[in-house]
N, C-alpha and C positions, 0 to 999 in steps of 0.2 A: 463348530461341531455341535455345540449345545443348542443351535439355532437362536442364538441372541448375539449376532454379528456387532462388532464394536462400531462406534460412531466415528472414532477418530484414531488413527494409526500413526505411532511417529517411528520412523523406520532410519536406521543408521545406513549409511551408503555402504561401507566397507565392513561387511561380516563373513564368517566362515560358512561353508556349505553353500548359502544362497544370499547373495548380497542383497541390499536394498532395493535397487532398481528391478531386479528379477521379481523379488517379492511383491513389489507394486504391480507389476505387469499380471502376475497370477491373480492379485486380488481384483484387478479390474476385469479381468476375463470371467470372474466367477459371478453370475447374476445376483448371488444372495449377499455379495461382500461389495459390490462395483461402487456401492452409494457411500462407501467410507471416505472420509476425509483423511487426505495423506500429507504428512509434513516430513520431510527429508532433512537428516543431520548429516553433514559432512565436513570434511577438513579440506577436500577439494574445491578449488574455485575456477575451474576450466569453463569455458564458455560452452562446450560441447556437453558437458555433464549437465549444466543448467537447462540447457534446451531438451535434453532427453528427460530429465524430470519433469518439466511443463507437458511434454508429450505424453509421460505415463500419468499424467494427472495430479502430480504434487501440487499443492495450492500454494506451498511456500517452502522455501530451502533456507535453512539456518547453519551458520558455520561454526564450527567447533573453535574453541571451547564455547558452548552456548550459556548464556545468562539465564538465569531462572525467570526473571522479569520477561524478557524476550521470549522463551518458551511459553510462560503463561499467556502473555499478550498474542501471540499465534494461535495458541490453542482457543482461548478464549472468543477471540475474534472469528475464527473458522466456524467453531460450534453455534455462536451467536447467529451468523449468516445462515448457516443450515437450518436453524431453529425456525428464523422467519420465513424461509422458504416454505416451511410445512413439511420437513423431512426428518424432524427428531420429535421425540414425545414432548408434548407441553406446546406444541404448537396446534391450533385448531385445525382440523381437516378442512381444507377447501377455504379456509379464511386467508384473505390478502393480508399483507403487512401493512400496518396504518400507514395511511398517506402522510407525508410530510407537508406541512403547512408553512405559508409565508414565502416560498419561492419555488420555480421550476427547477426540477432535477433530471439529469440525464437518466434516461431509463434504463440503459445497458449496464451490466455490471462493470465497475471501473476499478483499477488498480492504482491507489493513490499514496503517494509519499508526503509524511507531514514532518518537516524538520523545525522542531520548536524545544527550547531548553524549558521552558516553563511547563511544570508538571500539570498545573491547573488548566492552561490552555490545550494541553493534549487530551486531557479528561473532557474539556467541553466539547472540542471537536469529536471526540469519540461519541460523546451523548448525541450530537448533531446527526452523526451518521448509522446510529445503531438500528434504526428502522429502514434502511438502505441496503440493497444487495452489494455495496462497493466494498471492497477491500481495502483496509487503511493499514500502512506499516509507518512506523514512528522512529524518529531520530532524535536523540537530546542534543547535538551538535552537528556543525557542518562535516566534519570528518566523517562520522558516522552515517550522514544523508549520503555524502559521496560513495562509501563503502557498499551501503544498501542499493543506492541506484545502478551501480556496476553490476553487484553480486546477485540481487534479487529482482532485477529488472525482467522485461520492460515495464514501465508505468505509464498510465494514460495521463496523469497530472501530479505536479508536485508544489507544494505549499513551502516556501523556505523562509523562515525567520531571518531577518539580515544581522541581527545581533545576537550571536551565540559563542559560546567559549570553545576552545580549542581552534576553529576553524569557523570563522563568519560565514555569512549566507552569500555575501558578494563573492568570496573566494570560491565557497563550494559551488555556486552557479558556474562561475568561470571554467572550474574544473570539469564540471558536468558537461559544459558545451564544446570544451576542448576533447573530452573523450568521445563524445556523439561524433564530431568531424572527424576524428583520428580513426574511429570504427566504421565510419559511413553510416551512421544510424539516423534515422528520423529525429527531428527536432521535438522533443518532449516539452510541452507547456510548463512553465515555472512560473509561480505566481508569487511575489513577494511578500512577505508579511512585516508590518513595521509599527511603530508607534507615531511615526512622523509622516506629516500629509504636506510638508512643504514641496514645492515644486521640484526644487534641486534635489531632494530626497527621492522622488519618483524617478527622476531622470537617472540618479546614480544607480538605482535598481535594474532599469531598463537598460543602462550602458554595460551591468556585469553580464547581462544575457536573459534578464527577465521578460516575461512577457505582459505581465501586468502587476498590479499593486494593490494591495487590500490593508487598510490600516486597523489596527489593535485598539480597544479591545474587539475581538471577532462577534459580528452580529450574525446570528443564524441565516437570516434571509440574505446577506450579501455573500456568507460563505457558500450557501448553494447555488446562488447565482453565479459564481464564479465557477464552481464545478460545471454547471450549465454551459456557460458561455465558452469555456475553453476546451470543452470535450465535443463540441457540436459545430465547431468553426465559425460560431457567430462575433463577429467582431475581431479586431486584433488586438486591442488592450482593454483592461478594466482599471480604473483608476477611482477608487472609492473613498469619500472623506467621512 
């Protein structure tokens, strides 16, 4: 009403008078508000609710109770991508985001899930993708990766560290493949991240259901090449040493 619409709107799903879904629908119908970024908070995990949220334009769904770190990551990630697109103050009008150097990168915006327990590696990947249109969600262990894959999907690509607490990457990958088959879903490319490059380690990740294998420490060119390769259908597997 003041002529200064919010750039980010975080909506609870279940509210009195008007719920979050209806609020989102009205926001998207208003020409002055429709560019707002929407994030949904909900305690419901029904597939139909997630699909409706996507159709209404929610960029992400967070399940309650929501951790502060997850909310901050979702908000800063969404705002960062919008700024790079030139839709927020601070982005020069008409200026394209800086080109990524060192490797080809798929042009269409992608939804990528990174399962990695090392905070430094998560930060590194975030830096690699900060000048791209891609949405990155992160999980610190295999169980969280599985939960987010099911709850926040679909994803275009998953990077899976094979050695994580709670549930390792091999187990999480097998669980994802089982869920995809059970639900009749299309197979999502999963790239294993590991500190080992022995032939038996590569084979172990492939046997678990991974489509490729990248060795840590992660190199920017290799990481971006993996994204391009597994989201454009070029080649069946990536093995980097």
